[in-house]
Legacy VTK file of the C-alpha trace (Angstrom):
# vtk DataFile Version 3.0
C-alpha trace
ASCII
DATASET POLYDATA
POINTS 106 float
18.986 6.393 17.665
15.885 4.320 17.082
15.739 0.519 17.126
13.226 -1.530 15.145
12.786 -5.137 14.036
12.003 -6.155 10.462
10.907 -9.599 9.300
13.211 -10.600 6.437
13.563 -13.592 4.143
17.323 -13.980 4.118
20.306 -14.023 6.450
22.105 -11.816 5.764
19.284 -9.575 4.524
19.300 -8.340 0.957
18.240 -4.987 -0.439
14.998 -6.661 -1.552
14.098 -7.243 2.113
13.775 -3.462 2.487
11.747 -2.649 -0.624
8.232 -1.332 -0.117
5.238 -2.895 -1.833
5.225 0.139 -4.139
8.870 -0.421 -5.113
8.073 -4.073 -5.825
5.186 -3.100 -8.110
2.502 -4.555 -5.847
-0.834 -2.729 -5.702
-1.999 -1.260 -2.382
-3.888 -3.799 -0.269
-6.706 -1.309 0.300
-7.419 2.399 0.218
-7.020 2.378 4.012
-3.419 1.227 3.653
-2.500 3.398 0.642
-0.475 5.820 2.795
1.671 2.876 4.030
2.221 1.415 0.550
5.564 3.084 -0.106
7.007 2.342 3.344
8.083 -0.854 5.101
6.619 -2.450 8.225
8.746 -2.813 11.328
8.097 -3.539 14.994
9.270 -1.827 18.163
10.158 -5.106 19.853
11.520 -8.428 18.716
8.738 -10.501 20.289
6.035 -8.738 18.293
8.030 -9.282 15.091
8.455 -12.951 16.014
4.720 -13.329 16.705
3.854 -11.803 13.333
6.392 -14.004 11.505
5.011 -17.113 13.218
1.455 -16.152 12.238
2.516 -15.354 8.650
5.532 -17.554 7.752
5.546 -16.314 4.147
6.873 -12.951 5.436
10.236 -14.483 6.279
12.103 -16.718 8.683
14.488 -14.123 10.118
14.253 -10.903 12.091
16.694 -8.092 11.390
17.455 -5.587 14.121
17.870 -2.082 12.730
19.620 0.600 14.765
18.783 3.803 12.922
21.019 6.759 13.794
19.327 10.134 14.082
21.196 11.486 11.055
19.923 8.777 8.656
17.144 10.291 6.491
14.303 7.951 7.446
10.756 8.990 8.293
9.338 6.936 11.154
5.672 6.755 12.086
3.758 4.537 14.476
1.017 3.053 12.332
-1.959 0.697 12.605
-4.135 1.857 15.488
-4.668 -1.589 16.927
-0.938 -2.087 17.488
1.324 -0.104 19.801
4.462 -1.629 18.329
3.874 -1.495 14.539
5.704 1.287 12.747
6.276 2.217 9.143
9.618 3.457 7.841
10.053 5.506 4.688
13.593 5.776 3.416
16.186 4.564 0.975
16.338 0.742 1.145
20.149 0.878 0.939
20.277 3.157 3.998
17.970 0.800 5.885
20.037 -2.242 4.934
23.147 -0.541 6.324
21.328 -0.066 9.649
21.043 -3.842 10.224
23.153 -4.768 13.256
21.897 -8.310 13.926
19.760 -11.059 12.390
18.065 -13.781 14.405
15.937 -16.735 13.336
12.208 -16.568 13.983
LINES 1 107
106 0 1 2 3 4 5 6 7 8 9 10 11 12 13 14 15 16 17 18 19 20 21 22 23 24 25 26 27 28 29 30 31 32 33 34 35 36 37 38 39 40 41 42 43 44 45 46 47 48 49 50 51 52 53 54 55 56 57 58 59 60 61 62 63 64 65 66 67 68 69 70 71 72 73 74 75 76 77 78 79 80 81 82 83 84 85 86 87 88 89 90 91 92 93 94 95 96 97 98 99 100 101 102 103 104 105
């Protein structure tokens, strides 16, 4: 099992909170980030997610804890070289939503 923290807009989270930029029809931010475009950003610890949400309030006011069982078909990759705790998840948003076990305010 892997645990990650996702900044979300709603409590409880909605499917939309787990849609990638690609699924939402947003263009890639840059060519450097194109390989992350169809995944979602998560953090390895709650404090890093909280810090990011406080720096960028438009991302959301809640943090969802995801406990992802090994058998759930989700690709996980540590991404963004300057961060040890940023990861990207690629998987079905409905599967990811079902992995939410807790939601806390930022």
